[in-house]
N, C-alpha and C positions, 0 to 999 in steps of 0.2 A: 426413421421408421425401423421396425423390427420385422424380420421375415423368417419363418420357420420352414426349413427344408431338411430332409434326411435325418429327422429326429433332433435337429439342433436349431437354435434360434440365433440368428445373426443380426448385428446392428448394420444398417445400410443407410447411407446418407444420400438422398436424392436432391437434385437441383436442376435449374435451367428450365426451359420451356417444356411443358408436358408433351407436346407433339414433336419435339425435336428428335433427331436420330440418336439412338442410345449409345452411350459410352460407358463401359464397365471398367472401373479403375481398381487395381489390385496393388496393395502396399507391400512393403518388405519389413525386414527385421532391422532394428527393434522399434519400428514405428507403428502407426495405424493409419486409418484413412485420412487423418488431418494433414498428412504429408502432401496432399493434393491441393491444399487450400489456396496456394498461390497460382495454381494452374487453372482452377475451376472458373474464375471470372472470364478468362479468354474463351473457354469452351462455351460457356453460357452466352456470351456476347455473339458467338458464331452460330447460335441457334441450336446447340446440342443439349441433349438431356443427359445428365451425369448420374451415375450410380457408383458411389465409392463404398466399397465393402470392407468392414472389419472382419478379417478372415478367421478361419478356424484357429482357436487358441487365443485370439485377441478379443473376440466378442465373449463376454463373460459366460453367456449361456450356450456357447458353442465350444466347449473346452473338454473334450473327452480325455480319459485318464491314461490310455495306453499309448506307448510310443508308436506302435504300428498304425494308430489312427491318424497320424500326421504324414503318412506317405504322400508323395507328390500326386499319385493317382486319386487319393481321397480329396485333396485340395482342389484338383481340377474338377472332380465330380461336384463339389460344392458350388463352384462358379457356374457350371452348366445348370445345376438345379435352381440357382438363383435366377438365371435367365428364364428358365421355364416358369418359375413362380411369378415373374414380372410379365409373362406373356411376350417376351422379347425373342423373336425368331433369330435375328442376327444383330450383333453389336460390334462396335469398334472396341478394341481392347487396348488398354494402356496399363503396363505393369512395371514396377520398379523392384529391383533386388529379388527377393523370393517371389514377389508378385509377377516379376518378369518370367521366372521359371514356370510358374503356373500358366501364364499367358502363352508362352512358347508351346508348352505341351498341349494346351487346349486347342491352339490354332493348328497344331500338327494332327491331332486326333479328331477334331470336330471342325474342320474348315468351313462346313456349311453354316456354322453358327457365328463365324467371324468375318466381318466386312473388311477390317484392316487391323493390323497389329502394330503398336508402337511399344517396343521393349526398351527399358531404360537401365543402364549400368551393367546388367548381367546378360551375357550372350546366350545363344541357343544352348540347351543342356549338353548336346553332343559336342559342341565346340568347347565347352568347359571341360568335358571329359578328355577330349583330345589334348587340350593345353596342359591339363594337370599331368597327363601321361608323358607328354613330349617336351614340355618347357620347364626347365628348372626354376626360372623366375616365377612362373605361375604357381608351381608347386609350393614355393616359399610364401607367396602371397596368400595361398589357401590354407596355410598351416594352422591358422586360428580355428578352423572348423574342428580339428581334433580336440582342442580345448573345449569348445562348445558342446561336444559330445560327451564330456565327462559328467555323468549324472550326479547331481548333488554338489560336486566341487565347483563346477562352473557357476551355478546359482550362488553359492556361498561367496565366491571371490568377486563376482560381478556386483553383488548387492552389499558387500562390506563397505563400511565407511560412508553411509548415506548413498550407496549405489555409485561410488566413485568409479568403479570399473565400467559399469554400464554407461556412465557419462563419457568415459574415454572412448568407448565404441562410437559414440555420436560426434566425435571430433570433426568439425567442419559444418555441422548443423548450427545455424544461428543460435546464440546463447538463449534467447528468449523462447526458443522452441524446445530446447532439450528437456525441460521439466515436464512438458506435456506428454512426452514419450516415456520418460522414466517413471513418473508417478504411477501410471496404471500397472506397470510391470513389477512394482514393489508389493502389489497385493498378493495374498496367498495363492499359489499355484499358477500365477500368470506367467512368470518368467520360465518356469518349467515347460509350460505349454508352448511358449514361443521357441524355446530351444529344442523341443521335440521335433520340430521341422528338420533340424540338422541331424538329429539322432535317427530319424526314420529314413534319411536319404541313403540310397545305394548307388554304386557305380552304374548298375543296370538302369536305374531311373534316368541318369544323365545320358549315357551312351545309347540307350534304347529309344530315345525320343527321335521320331522320324523327321523328315524334311517338312518345311512349312510352305504350303502352296498359296497362301493369301498375300496380298500386298503388305509389305513389312518394312518398318523403319527401326533401326537399332541406334540408340543414342548413348554415347559413351564419353565420359570425361577422361581426358588423358592424364589427369592427376589422380585417378582412382587407385587407392592403395591395394584394393582387393582384386582388381581385374586388370591384367596387363594387355598389351597390344596383340600378342599372339592369339589369346582367346577372343578378343574383340574382333579381330580381322578374320578369324576362322568362321564367323557367322555366315559370311557370304556363300560358303559352300553348303550350307544347311537350309537355304531358302530357295525354293523353285519359283515362287511368285516374284513380282516386281520388288526389288530390294534397294533400300537406301541406307547407307552408313553415315551417321552424323557424329563425327568426333568434335568434342568441345574442348578447346585449348584452355588449360589452366583450371579446369573444373574437376572436382573430386567425385566421390561416390554418391553424394546426396544431391543429385541433379535437380529434382523437383523443387528444392529449396535454395540451392546455390545458383541455379540458372533457369528460373521459371519462364522468363520471356523466350529464351532460346528453345526450351522444351515445348512451349506453346506453339512456336513457329513450326517445329518439327511435327508435332501432333496434327496441327491443322493443315499443314501442307500435304500430309498423307491422307487425311480424311476428306478434304475439300474436293479432290477429283472424283471421289466415290459418291458424292452427294448428288 
């Protein structure tokens, strides 16, 4: 389905029983809503109604031109507006990577709209800010962000040689899935829009995110090359609601595709008590 909010038209993929409790799923870079395909059957079997959003920059008709249009606050406002348009007062949130950052911020600023939060791979924004400032290992892991912020150069290098660089970013994603993410980003303007999320991000966006009061689960693979243990474990201090930390041994950054069964267990064990 397509949904128009805030002057933009988003692609939104709905599934599961229409009367089920709503779950809003927010993807990360450089993927799109299809990253949830291995998780959705378990959600639907549990009676949940899923809404997987292709976020700002990824939906072709929700692709504003200015870097400032991709600030974290704008992306959060999109998610709230989508819930409004769906007439969903409260939803369970599941977010991976950038989608996790959006979900953390939404839960911190609009806790009345969030029943539960399951954040995957990327910790609370303030935990990230802390780790980047205090942990040399995390600073090194996050160095790639500086490259992604190089307007024009990043696009050129990532798309060179049949998008070989972009494919390397997706190392760890099953081979049969890589092309489904790379192909849309090779279209004119698509990769720039996706990278603008990085270019619009400020330290204040991270450090300025408040504590999360809703029931929260953070799922992290200990093989994640982008997120180290200092950032992952710092999450606990940024959640005032019931908090669970689920580390997955031997799993990398792409948890929804590397460990869908373990993720389904984490999501459903968080949601079920709230039902």
